[in-house]
C-alpha positions, 0 to 999 in steps of 0.5 A, a space after each residue: 789736849 783737853 783735860 776731860 776732868 775739868 771739862 766734866 766739872 764745867 759741864 756740871 756747873 753749867 747744868 746747875 746754873 741752866 736751872 736758874 736765871 740765865 744771864 743775858 749771854 746765855 739767854 742769847 745762845 739758848 735762843 740760837 741753839 733753839 733755832 739750830 735745833 729747829 733748822 736741824 731736826 733729827 735726820 737733818 744733820 741734827 749731830 751738829 748740835 752735838 758738835 756745837 756743844 762739844 766745841 763750846 765745852 772745849 772752849 770752857 777748858 782751853 781758849 786755844 783749841 781748834 773748834 773746827 777739829 773732829 778728830 786730833 790731827 797730827 801736827 796741829 798746833 792746837 790739838 783737840 778731838 771733839 769725837 773724844 770730848 763728846 765720847 768721854 765727857 758729854 755722852 756719859 753726862 747728857 742722860 743725867 742732865 736730860 740734855 738732847 745732843 741731837 745725836 745721842 748715841 755712844 759716839 755722836 759724830 759717827 754719822 754724817 757729816 762727821 763720819 770719817 773726817 778729821 775736820 769741818 773743812 772736809 765736809 763738802 756737801 752737807 744734807 741740809 745747807 740752811 741748818 749748816 750755814 747757821 751751824 757755821 755761824 754759831 761756831 764762828 762766834 765760839 772761835 774767839 771765846 774765852 773760857 768765861 764767855 764759853 761757860 756762859 754759852 754752855 749754860 745757854 746750850 744746856 737750857 735749850 737742849 734740856 728735855 723733860 724725861 717722861 717716867 717709864 711705865 712699869 706693866 704687871 707681869 700678867 700683861 704679857 708682851 702687849 697692852 691694848 686699850 682694855 688692859 691699860 687700866 692695869 698698868 701701874 705707874 
């Protein structure tokens, strides 16, 4: 079982480190995560990004977890639920950290190809073969990681997926429900 408190602490530390100069291992992971994002944009298995980030996060806490697990499997020698770790740790932290997980709902794995699956071996026909293949290559690199190596990879993941948040425009009440070009000057930022 993953210690969610330790995972949250590791995520916070990685987020802080992602603001500074990155170690080579972190830069390499940032490049690969950027490539995975390019190969798996919204609508083309972008939830694999959330899965990879969750697997890396799990490894920062426990080097024995089965990173191919989606739900905690009965009888598994290395119990772990990516679904629960994402829901309990990543999802609450991602907005604060301005990180795009690719699938940003309350549970990033309630969609294709992860919906109603317990492990990756149950995914038989992903929509995006090229992106899926690259995702599996990245995940294979996570499998042997120590917690320290995973922490460096997590810094790279956050660095690659951090997005600048555009401030919300606040409109004056007299604009009603619409804003045309002629009223745009009335908006206050």
